C-alpha positions as CSV (number, residue, x, y, z in Angstrom):
1,X,96.1,77.1,89.2
2,X,99.4,75.3,89.6
3,X,101.0,75.1,93.0
4,X,104.5,76.5,93.8
5,X,107.2,73.9,94.3
6,X,110.6,73.8,95.9
7,X,112.9,71.5,94.0
8,X,115.9,70.2,96.0
9,X,118.4,68.0,94.2
10,X,121.0,65.7,95.8
11,X,123.8,66.3,93.3
12,X,125.9,63.6,95.0
13,X,123.2,61.0,94.4
14,X,121.5,61.7,91.1
15,X,123.0,61.5,87.5
16,X,122.9,64.7,85.5
17,X,122.1,62.9,82.2
18,X,118.3,63.5,82.2
19,X,117.9,66.8,84.1
20,X,115.9,68.3,81.2
21,X,113.4,65.4,81.4
22,X,113.3,65.7,85.2
23,X,112.4,69.4,85.0
24,X,109.8,68.8,82.4
25,X,108.2,66.2,84.6
26,X,108.2,68.4,87.6
27,X,106.5,71.2,85.7
28,X,103.5,68.9,85.3
29,X,102.8,69.0,89.0
30,X,103.5,72.7,89.7
31,X,105.6,75.8,89.2
32,X,109.2,75.1,90.4
33,X,109.8,78.6,92.0
34,X,112.8,77.4,94.1
35,X,115.4,75.2,92.4
36,X,118.6,74.2,94.3
37,X,121.2,71.5,93.9
38,X,123.5,70.4,96.7
39,X,127.0,69.0,96.6
40,X,130.7,69.6,96.9
41,X,131.4,71.5,93.7
42,X,135.1,71.2,94.2
43,X,134.8,67.5,93.3
44,X,135.2,66.4,89.6
45,X,132.2,64.1,89.7
46,X,129.8,67.1,89.7
47,X,131.4,68.7,86.7
48,X,128.6,67.4,84.3
49,X,126.0,69.1,86.5
50,X,127.7,72.5,86.1
51,X,126.8,72.7,82.4
52,X,123.1,72.2,83.2
53,X,122.6,74.8,86.0
54,X,122.4,78.0,83.9
55,X,120.2,76.3,81.3
56,X,117.6,75.3,83.9
57,X,118.1,78.1,86.4
58,X,119.1,75.8,89.2
59,X,121.1,77.4,92.0
60,X,124.1,75.4,93.2
61,X,124.7,75.2,97.0
62,X,128.2,74.4,98.0
63,X,128.6,71.9,100.8
64,X,132.0,70.7,101.8
65,X,132.4,67.2,103.2
66,X,133.7,68.0,106.6
67,X,133.8,64.5,108.0
68,X,134.5,61.2,106.4
69,X,131.5,58.9,106.5
70,X,129.0,61.7,107.1
71,X,126.8,63.0,104.3
72,X,126.9,66.8,104.7
73,X,124.8,67.3,101.5
74,X,121.9,65.5,103.1
75,X,122.1,67.7,106.2
76,X,122.2,70.9,104.1
77,X,119.2,69.9,102.1
78,X,117.2,69.0,105.2
79,X,118.0,72.3,106.9
80,X,117.1,74.3,103.7
81,X,113.8,72.3,103.3
82,X,112.7,73.2,106.8
83,X,113.6,76.9,106.3
84,X,111.6,76.9,103.1
85,X,108.7,75.2,104.8
86,X,108.5,77.8,107.5
87,X,108.8,80.6,105.0
88,X,105.4,79.5,103.6
89,X,106.5,80.4,100.0
90,X,105.6,77.0,98.5
91,X,102.8,74.4,98.7
92,X,104.9,71.4,97.8
93,X,108.4,69.9,97.5
94,X,110.2,67.8,94.9
95,X,113.1,65.9,96.5
96,X,115.4,64.5,93.8
97,X,117.5,61.7,95.4
98,X,117.8,57.9,95.6
99,X,118.8,58.2,99.3
100,X,116.6,56.8,102.1
101,X,118.1,59.4,104.4
102,X,115.3,61.7,103.2
103,X,112.5,59.5,104.4
104,X,111.9,61.4,107.6
105,X,112.1,64.7,105.8
106,X,109.4,63.6,103.3
107,X,107.2,62.4,106.2
108,X,107.7,65.7,108.1
109,X,106.8,67.8,105.1
110,X,103.6,65.8,104.4
111,X,102.7,66.2,108.1
112,X,102.9,70.0,107.5
113,X,100.4,69.7,104.6
114,X,103.0,69.8,101.8
115,X,102.7,67.8,98.7
116,X,105.9,65.7,98.3
117,X,107.1,64.3,95.0
118,X,110.1,62.1,94.9
119,X,112.4,61.5,91.9
120,X,115.1,58.9,92.0
121,X,116.6,55.7,90.5
122,X,115.0,52.3,90.8
123,X,117.5,51.4,93.5
124,X,115.8,53.9,95.8
125,X,114.8,52.1,99.1
126,X,111.1,51.6,99.7
127,X,110.8,53.7,102.9
128,X,111.6,56.9,101.0
129,X,109.3,55.9,98.1
130,X,106.3,55.3,100.4
131,X,107.0,58.5,102.4
132,X,106.2,60.6,99.2
133,X,102.8,61.4,97.7
134,X,104.2,60.3,94.3
135,X,107.5,58.8,93.3
136,X,108.9,58.8,89.8
137,X,111.8,56.8,88.5
138,X,114.6,58.5,86.6
139,X,114.8,55.5,84.3
140,X,111.3,56.1,83.1
141,X,112.1,59.7,82.2
142,X,115.2,58.3,80.3
143,X,112.9,55.9,78.4
144,X,110.7,58.8,77.3
145,X,113.7,60.7,76.0
146,X,114.8,57.6,74.0
147,X,111.4,57.2,72.5
148,X,111.4,60.7,71.1
149,X,114.6,59.8,69.1
150,X,115.2,57.3,66.3
151,X,113.3,54.0,66.0
152,X,116.2,51.7,67.0
153,X,116.3,53.6,70.4
154,X,112.6,52.9,70.9
155,X,113.2,49.2,70.9
156,X,116.0,49.6,73.5
157,X,113.7,51.7,75.7
158,X,110.9,49.1,75.6
159,X,113.3,46.4,76.7
160,X,114.0,48.3,79.9
161,X,110.4,48.6,81.1
162,X,109.0,46.3,83.8
163,X,106.5,43.5,83.1
164,X,103.3,43.9,85.1
165,X,103.1,41.2,87.7
166,X,100.2,39.4,89.5
167,X,100.9,41.6,92.5
168,X,100.2,44.8,90.5
169,X,97.2,43.3,88.9
170,X,95.8,42.3,92.3
171,X,96.4,45.9,93.5
172,X,94.4,47.3,90.5
173,X,91.6,44.8,91.1
174,X,91.3,45.5,94.8
175,X,91.3,49.3,94.1
176,X,88.5,49.0,91.6
177,X,86.6,46.8,94.1
178,X,87.0,49.4,96.8
179,X,85.5,52.1,94.6
180,X,82.9,50.2,92.7
181,X,79.2,50.7,92.6
182,X,76.6,48.0,92.9
183,X,77.3,46.8,89.4
184,X,81.1,46.8,89.9
185,X,81.9,49.9,87.9
186,X,84.5,52.4,89.2
187,X,85.5,55.8,87.7
188,X,89.0,55.4,86.3
189,X,90.1,58.8,87.6
190,X,89.3,57.7,91.2
191,X,91.0,54.4,90.6
192,X,94.2,56.2,89.5
193,X,94.2,58.5,92.5
194,X,93.7,55.7,95.0
195,X,96.4,53.6,93.3
196,X,98.8,56.5,93.8
197,X,97.9,56.7,97.5
198,X,98.4,53.0,98.0
199,X,101.6,52.8,96.0
200,X,103.4,56.1,95.3
201,X,105.7,54.6,92.7
202,X,102.8,53.1,90.7
203,X,103.1,54.6,87.2
204,X,101.8,53.1,83.9
205,X,105.1,54.3,82.3
206,X,106.9,51.7,84.4
207,X,105.2,49.1,82.3
208,X,105.5,50.8,78.9
209,X,102.2,52.6,78.8
210,X,101.7,56.4,78.9
211,X,98.3,56.2,80.5
212,X,96.4,54.0,82.9
213,X,93.7,53.1,80.4
214,X,95.9,51.2,77.9
215,X,97.7,49.5,80.8
216,X,94.4,48.1,82.2
217,X,93.3,47.1,78.7
218,X,96.5,45.1,78.2
219,X,95.8,43.0,81.3
220,X,92.7,41.4,79.8
221,X,90.9,41.0,83.2
222,X,88.9,44.2,83.2
223,X,86.0,45.8,81.2
224,X,86.2,49.4,80.2
225,X,83.2,51.6,79.4
226,X,83.1,55.2,78.1
227,X,80.2,57.4,79.2
228,X,79.1,60.9,78.3
229,X,79.9,63.6,80.8
230,X,77.1,65.9,81.9
231,X,79.6,68.8,82.3
232,X,81.9,68.5,79.3
233,X,82.5,67.0,75.9
234,X,85.1,64.6,77.3
235,X,84.1,61.0,77.8
236,X,84.2,59.5,81.4
237,X,86.0,56.2,81.6
238,X,84.7,53.5,84.0
239,X,86.3,50.1,84.7
240,X,85.3,46.8,86.4
241,X,86.4,43.3,86.8
242,X,85.2,41.0,84.0
243,X,82.4,38.8,85.1
244,X,83.1,35.0,85.1
245,X,81.5,33.4,82.1
């Protein structure tokens, strides 16, 4: 049973180009029963969003910029988030913004037992990223959209993915070690869950892979073993560090 989510979008801070991909991604984690976007709709820069609202049943919330230098949109989103929290109508929030001003909000919602998913651009500051349970980059969703089009666009999308670094490889290795049995094997599902807790923006798609298994295979430092499941026909995947020869 999927959880009910409140989706709050910072219209002043997120491009409208990939709203379809964003909503499809959000639907993987729950049922977006509340969908609101905040901004000053008298401003021309939000005109592109207007075309998307009816198509995706997103409710626009008008917020005038009363004072220069103050972000009234942030304040409106935060107030609404707390109202929704106390209404007890949802079990999680998706905050769509690249703004670190929502760090405290994400922390407060998680303290209240809410699942918090963040979506923003790669320029998003680390404090907001780590305050979420999971953080997804808009650029990765844009890549997926490109890969569903013509082959020339695929090549362009692959060029924009990150290369996995020794830091991420060390993170994977230490996570496997923390979960391993006496022979060094760890269940891949547990590894993925712990990676997400350690680093909310860890996503195989950042490195050009749809799943964790092919990412780990590509590194060349790990062994992978498939085992029969006692409860289903699906294979269970286990992983461990390769033993030194």
